[in-house]
C-alpha positions in Angstrom: -25.1 -6.3 -65.0 -24.8 -7.5 -61.4 -21.9 -5.1 -60.9 -24.1 -2.1 -61.8 -26.8 -2.8 -59.4 -25.0 -1.5 -56.3 -24.9 -5.0 -54.7 -21.9 -7.3 -55.1 -23.1 -10.8 -55.6 -19.6 -12.2 -55.5 -18.9 -10.5 -52.1 -15.9 -8.4 -53.4 -15.5 -4.7 -53.8 -16.4 -1.8 -51.5 -19.9 -3.3 -50.8 -18.2 -6.2 -49.0 -16.2 -3.9 -46.7 -19.2 -1.8 -45.9 -21.3 -4.8 -45.0 -18.4 -6.3 -43.0 -18.1 -3.1 -41.0 -21.8 -3.0 -40.3 -21.8 -6.7 -39.4 -18.9 -6.1 -37.0 -20.7 -3.2 -35.3 -23.8 -5.3 -35.0 -21.9 -8.2 -33.6 -20.2 -5.9 -31.0 -23.5 -4.4 -30.0 -25.1 -7.8 -29.6 -22.2 -9.1 -27.5 -22.2 -6.3 -25.0 -23.5 -7.1 -21.6 -26.6 -4.9 -21.5 -27.8 -5.8 -18.0 -24.4 -4.7 -16.7 -24.6 -1.5 -18.8 -28.1 -0.6 -17.8 -27.5 -1.3 -14.1 -24.4 0.9 -14.0 -26.3 3.7 -15.8 -29.2 3.4 -13.4 -26.9 3.6 -10.4 -25.2 6.7 -11.7 -28.6 8.4 -12.4 -29.9 7.4 -9.0 -26.8 8.8 -7.6 -27.3 12.1 -9.3 -30.7 12.5 -7.6 -29.3 11.6 -4.2 -26.3 13.9 -4.6 -28.7 16.7 -5.7 -30.9 16.1 -2.6 -27.9 16.1 -0.3 -26.3 19.3 -1.6 -29.1 21.6 -3.0 -29.5 23.4 0.4 -25.8 23.4 1.3 -24.8 26.9 0.2 -21.4 26.6 1.7 -20.7 23.8 -0.7 -22.7 24.6 -3.8 -21.6 28.2 -4.1 -25.2 29.3 -4.0 -26.2 27.1 -7.0 -28.6 24.3 -6.0 -27.8 22.5 -9.2 -24.0 22.7 -8.9 -23.3 19.1 -7.7 -26.1 17.7 -9.9 -24.6 19.0 -13.1 -21.1 18.0 -12.1 -22.2 14.5 -11.1 -23.9 14.1 -14.5 -20.8 15.5 -16.2 -18.6 13.1 -14.4 -20.9 10.3 -15.4 -20.8 11.4 -19.1 -17.0 11.5 -19.0 -16.9 8.1 -17.3 -19.2 6.7 -20.0 -16.9 8.1 -22.7 -13.9 6.5 -21.0 -15.8 3.2 -21.0 -16.4 3.4 -24.7 -12.8 4.2 -25.3 -11.7 1.3 -23.2 -14.0 -1.1 -25.2 -12.7 0.3 -28.4 -9.0 -0.1 -27.4 -9.7 -3.5 -25.8 -8.3 -5.2 -22.7 -5.8 -7.0 -24.8 -4.4 -3.8 -26.3 -4.2 -2.3 -22.8 -2.3 -5.4 -21.8 0.6 -4.2 -23.9 0.4 -0.7 -22.4 0.4 -1.9 -18.8 4.0 -0.8 -18.1 3.3 2.8 -19.2 0.0 2.9 -17.3 1.5 1.5 -14.2 4.4 4.0 -14.3 2.0 6.9 -14.7 -0.2 5.8 -11.8 2.8 5.4 -9.5 4.1 8.8 -10.6 0.8 10.4 -9.8 0.6 8.9 -6.3 4.2 10.1 -5.6 3.1 13.6 -6.7 0.5 13.5 -3.9 3.3 13.4 -1.4 4.9 16.5 -2.9 3.7 20.1 -2.4 1.3 19.4 -5.3 -0.8 17.1 -3.0 -3.8 18.4 -1.1 -5.7 17.4 2.0 -9.5 17.0 1.5 -11.8 15.7 4.2 -8.8 14.7 6.4 -7.1 12.6 3.7 -3.9 13.8 2.0 -4.7 11.9 -1.2 -5.5 14.5 -3.8 -4.0 16.7 -6.5 -5.9 19.9 -7.1 -6.1 20.7 -10.8 -7.9 24.0 -10.5 -11.3 25.2 -11.5 -12.9 23.3 -8.7 -11.5 20.0 -10.0 -9.2 17.6 -8.2 -7.7 14.2 -8.9 -7.4 11.2 -6.6 -4.6 9.0 -8.2 -5.2 6.0 -5.9 -8.4 5.3 -7.8 -6.4 4.7 -11.0 -3.9 2.6 -9.0 -6.7 0.1 -8.4 -7.0 -0.4 -12.2 -3.3 -0.7 -12.9 -2.8 -3.2 -10.1 -5.5 -5.4 -11.6 -4.1 -5.1 -15.1 -0.4 -5.4 -14.1 -0.9 -8.5 -11.9 -3.2 -10.1 -14.4 -0.6 -9.6 -17.2 2.2 -11.2 -15.1 0.2 -14.0 -13.6 -1.5 -15.1 -16.9 1.4 -14.6 -19.3 2.9 -18.2 -19.3 -0.5 -19.8 -18.5 -2.2 -18.3 -21.6 0.9 -19.2 -23.7 0.4 -22.8 -22.6 3.7 -23.1 -20.8 2.1 -23.6 -17.3 -1.2 -24.7 -15.8 -0.8 -22.2 -12.9 1.5 -19.3 -12.1 4.6 -20.5 -10.3 5.9 -19.0 -7.0 8.4 -16.7 -8.7 5.7 -15.2 -10.9 3.4 -14.7 -7.9 6.2 -13.0 -6.0 6.9 -10.6 -8.9 3.2 -9.8 -9.2 2.9 -9.1 -5.5 6.0 -6.8 -5.7 4.2 -4.9 -8.5 1.2 -4.3 -6.2 3.1 -3.6 -3.0 5.0 -0.5 -4.4 1.9 1.7 -5.0 0.1 0.4 -2.0 3.1 1.4 0.2 3.0 4.9 -1.3 -0.7 5.3 -0.8 -0.3 4.1 2.8 2.2 7.0 3.4 -0.6 9.5 2.6 -2.1 7.8 4.6 -5.2 6.6 2.7 -6.1 3.5 4.7 -9.5 3.0 2.9 -7.9 2.7 -0.6 -5.2 0.4 0.7 -7.9 -1.9 2.2 -9.5 -2.1 -1.3 -6.2 -2.8 -3.0 -5.4 -5.6 -0.5 -8.8 -7.2 -1.3 -8.1 -6.8 -5.0 -4.8 -8.6 -4.7 -6.4 -11.5 -2.9 -9.2 -11.7 -5.5 -6.6 -11.7 -8.3 -4.5 -14.4 -6.7 -7.5 -16.6 -6.1 -8.7 -16.3 -9.7 -5.2 -16.9 -11.1 -4.9 -20.4 -9.5 -1.9 -19.4 -7.3 -1.0 -21.7 -4.5 -3.2 -21.5 -1.4 0.0 -21.0 0.6 0.2 -17.5 -0.9 -3.4 -16.7 0.1 -3.0 -17.9 3.7 0.4 -16.2 3.9 -1.0 -12.9 2.8 -3.9 -13.0 5.2 -1.5 -13.7 8.0 0.9 -10.9 6.8 -2.1 -8.5 6.6 -3.0 -9.2 10.3 0.6 -8.7 11.4 0.8 -5.5 9.3 -2.3 -4.1 10.7 -1.0 -4.6 14.3 2.3 -3.0 13.3 0.7 0.0 11.6 -1.3 0.7 14.8 1.8 0.2 17.0 4.1 2.3 14.9 1.6 5.2 14.7 1.5 5.3 10.9 -2.2 6.3 11.0 -3.4 9.8 11.6 -5.3 10.5 14.8 -8.7 10.8 13.0 -8.3 7.4 11.5 -7.5 5.8 14.9 -10.6 7.6 16.3 -12.7 6.1 13.5 -11.8 2.6 14.5 -12.3 3.4 18.2 -15.8 4.8 17.4 -16.6 1.6 15.4 -15.5 -0.6 18.4 -17.6 1.5 20.8 -20.2 3.8 19.1 -21.0 5.4 22.5 -17.4 6.4 23.1 -17.9 9.9 21.8 -21.3 10.3 20.1 -20.9 14.1 19.6 -17.4 13.7 18.2 -15.8 10.7 16.3 -19.1 8.7 16.6 -21.2 11.5 15.3 -21.2 10.6 11.6 -22.2 7.0 12.2 -24.9 7.8 14.7 -26.5 10.4 12.4 -26.2 8.0 9.4 -28.1 5.3 11.3 -30.8 7.8 12.4 -31.2 8.9 8.8 -31.6 5.4 7.4 -33.8 4.2 10.3 -36.2 7.1 9.8 -36.9 6.2 6.2 -39.0 3.1 7.0 -40.3 1.1 4.1 -40.9 3.7 1.4 -39.0 6.7 2.7 -40.0 10.3 3.4 -39.9 11.3 -0.2 -37.1 12.8 -2.3 -36.0 16.2 -0.9 -38.1 15.7 2.2 -35.7 13.9 4.6 -35.3 15.8 7.8 -31.8 14.6 8.4 -30.8 15.4 4.8 -32.5 18.7 4.6 -31.2 19.6 8.1 -27.6 18.8 7.0 -27.1 16.6 10.0 -25.0 13.9 8.2 -21.6 15.1 7.1 -20.2 14.3 3.6 -23.6 13.0 2.5 -22.9 13.5 -1.2 -19.8 11.3 -1.1 -19.1 8.8 1.7 -22.6 8.8 3.2 -24.7 9.1 0.1 -26.5 5.8 1.0 -28.1 7.6 4.0 -30.0 9.8 1.5 -31.4 6.7 -0.2 -32.3 5.1 3.2 -34.1 8.2 4.5 -35.8 9.6 1.4 -36.4 6.4 -0.6 -36.7 4.0 2.3 -36.0 0.3 2.3 -37.4 0.0 -1.2 -35.0 2.6 -2.7 -32.0 1.5 -0.7 -32.8 -2.1 -1.7 -33.0 -1.1 -5.3 -29.5 0.3 -5.1 -28.2 -2.9 -3.6 -30.1 -4.9 -6.2 -28.5 -3.0 -9.0 -25.0 -3.4 -7.5 -25.8 -7.1 -7.2 -26.6 -7.2 -10.9 -23.3 -5.5 -11.7 -21.4 -8.1 -9.7 -23.5 -11.0 -11.1 -22.8 -10.0 -14.7 -19.1 -9.5 -13.9 -18.9 -13.0 -12.4 -20.5 -14.4 -15.5 -18.0 -12.6 -17.7 -15.2 -13.9 -15.6 -16.5 -17.5 -15.9 -17.2 -17.4 -19.6 -13.9 -16.0 -20.9 -11.4 -18.7 -22.1 -8.2 -16.7 -21.3 -6.8 -16.5 -17.8 -5.8 -12.8 -18.3 -9.5 -11.9 -18.8 -10.6 -14.0 -15.9 -8.1 -12.4 -13.6 -9.0 -8.8 -14.7 -12.7 -9.5 -14.1 -12.0 -11.1 -10.7 -10.0 -8.1 -9.6 -12.9 -5.8 -10.6 -15.4 -8.0 -8.8 -13.3 -7.9 -5.6 -13.0 -4.1 -5.9 -16.7 -3.4 -6.4 -17.9 -6.0 -3.9 -15.7 -4.9 -1.0 -16.0 -1.2 -1.6 -19.8 -1.5 -1.8 -19.9 -3.6 1.4 -17.6 -1.2 3.3 -19.5 1.9 2.2 -23.0 0.6 3.0 -21.7 -1.1 6.1 -20.2 2.0 7.6 -23.5 3.8 7.3 -25.2 1.0 9.2 -22.5 0.9 11.8 -21.3 -2.7 11.0 -18.0 -1.5 9.4 -15.6 1.2 10.4 -15.7 4.6 8.6 -13.0 4.3 5.9 -13.8 7.2 3.5 -14.7 5.0 0.5 -17.3 6.1 -2.1 -20.2 3.9 -3.2 -19.4 2.8 -6.8 -21.4 4.8 -9.4 -23.5 6.5 -6.8 -21.3 8.8 -4.7 -20.1 12.2 -6.0 -16.5 12.3 -7.2 -14.9 12.6 -10.6 -11.9 10.3 -10.2 -13.9 7.5 -8.6 -16.6 7.8 -11.3 -14.0 7.6 -14.1 -12.3 4.6 -12.5 -15.5 2.5 -12.1 -16.6 3.2 -15.7 -13.2 2.3 -17.0 -13.6 -1.0 -15.1 -17.0 -1.5 -16.8 -15.3 -0.9 -20.1 -12.7 -3.6 -19.3 -15.5 -6.1 -18.4 -17.4 -5.3 -21.6 -14.1 -5.7 -23.6 -13.5 -9.1 -22.1 -17.1 -10.2 -23.1 -16.9 -8.7 -26.6 -13.6 -10.3 -27.4 -14.3 -13.8 -26.1 -14.6 -16.5 -28.7 -18.2 -17.0 -29.9 -18.2 -20.6 -28.6 -17.7 -19.3 -25.0 
């Protein structure tokens, strides 16, 4: 009689598989890092308002549609969120096996930028124009594949129990994997992305337990490389001018120093609570260039004031805090290294973006994670959130 009631007392039959699936879904939902999720969503939604305010009056950019960038920013966020779900569903361990394919595709894409398919946008030859108003910046995906590729190599023998720390040969191979795409990106030249990748490499090595000799050696090599790049003329003139303006903001206030000066005026005029959304004179007057992308933080500073700008920094801090907790709690080195690479990426890029609007960092053309307008950058950061969530979901219950 028990078999006819629709409930399997013994736990066998179709009822068991149904309840098992429901339990698995419930377990996954409970194990997701919801503070991380909500903070990332809040940043993206705040970003949509800031992008809308920065572009609604710029008819030369929005094609006469004040909602053009708002809808596209929300669309990018939606696609990014879907990519996060797909990443969680696949799992960081499954993606570990696909790293060679993903790495090869990302390198191929950055090579294509150097061909006639590449396009120059805002002074950087770092894009592939797809059509229909859409473009792709492959260097954003390279950040992810460097993290996954280095983590796979550095953690392979440690997670297998053969080593306590990656040996020198393994570290050298991992660095070779990172150097190839970084060198190609430098040829564009996209100095900002290379800076982020260099910080990612350092973060990954620190988390992997590699010898400190590698860390000090890389820092020294980075200093020597920076001097060599400047001496050999690898950088474009506009990039050299940006560093000159950072060193001396009064050097050319109407030229190379214009962006930074206008950004500081916008943020300073916001005061404690700001002028109000859509009411900033600097934003409405279109005095700050690229305000929907690189300088989106100036909209927050002017129109939302210290409170609104502080909220953005707080939400970014929550994202980094939760990522640190995920890195600390996982029991496999691979997951720890992946999380550490993402932390280094988000932390440095956020500091650089906000710092350049305040005049404490050189202008490097880097978007503010989750907030700035840009499809590829939005997709990349949400994939990174998916990797963090996967690491948390798949960790042992005892962790």
